[in-house]
Phi, psi and omega in degrees: 000129182275189177288147353273345192285328175305294182298320175317292179308315179303311169309310170313306183296319188289331188248341180066028182272171184288160180306317181278339176306318185268320189293322185256014178296128174254161174313317179295346180272007190243125178257108172294335177293309181270346178062057188222156168257119175258102187273114182289159183297333186293339181240008191260136185305316178279009179059039182203148176295147187224128185244121182253109177287145180246123181289160189308319178290337173286320176302319181298314175305305181303308182308322183281350184288159176300155183251123180264155174278175179116170183292310181203076182299159169291141175290321184252108191204139167266002191231045177051043169085358180282333178231139173294153176296158180212181182082040181302312180300319177296322183282320185294314174313309181290319177304315181299308184300328172291314179297320168304318182291317169303311182303315188293320183289314181302319175273346189068010177257113183285354180256358185298145183221149174263139173297157175303144176206162178244163177307319178301337177293337167306324181286310178306311178301318179305303180305315185290319174292329171289335171292326188285317181291348172100013175275138190279167187308313182303319185286324179287330175293328179288319181297309180286348184076024174288136183298138169288148186249161176053228180294324183300335176294326176267325187264325186264099182267356185301130184277342182063027183296314175295324186285327174294321183298310194287330179283322182282337174283331171297313188297316182296319171313313178298314178303312181304316189291312174314315183285348178071000000 
């Protein structure tokens, strides 16, 4: 699947972020020095800034994408960075067809099917695999940007930056191992 949706889906899978965190991402939100996506609170569901460390494979995908001109272009666009991507259901249909084709080729089973899933299931899978890989709930919540609850919101001001990076790097390795 080519640009923009091929790379878009890859980054969703590798980072476990919400659909619009990447779909509406702009060039100014990418910090090359720290290799992170910084989702500002004005467009983040939790109304707070959210920093997403990018594993090397995710950074390579981002770095290889088209570079649009303009003051602050969208990363994913079919209109030279001026407008964010849309047409998610059409892209998902294309992704489904490609995934089924790949599954049938890999298994040799011409009737193989994939159960229905939503784009949001990439996020669910990320949390589940992070748990399987041994990362605790606090780290998983930090990766996914879940708000702290109760007294943790007040007393735990740790940003989990190093832990998030370690978790997403290990998760990316896991994804690449699964893909063979």
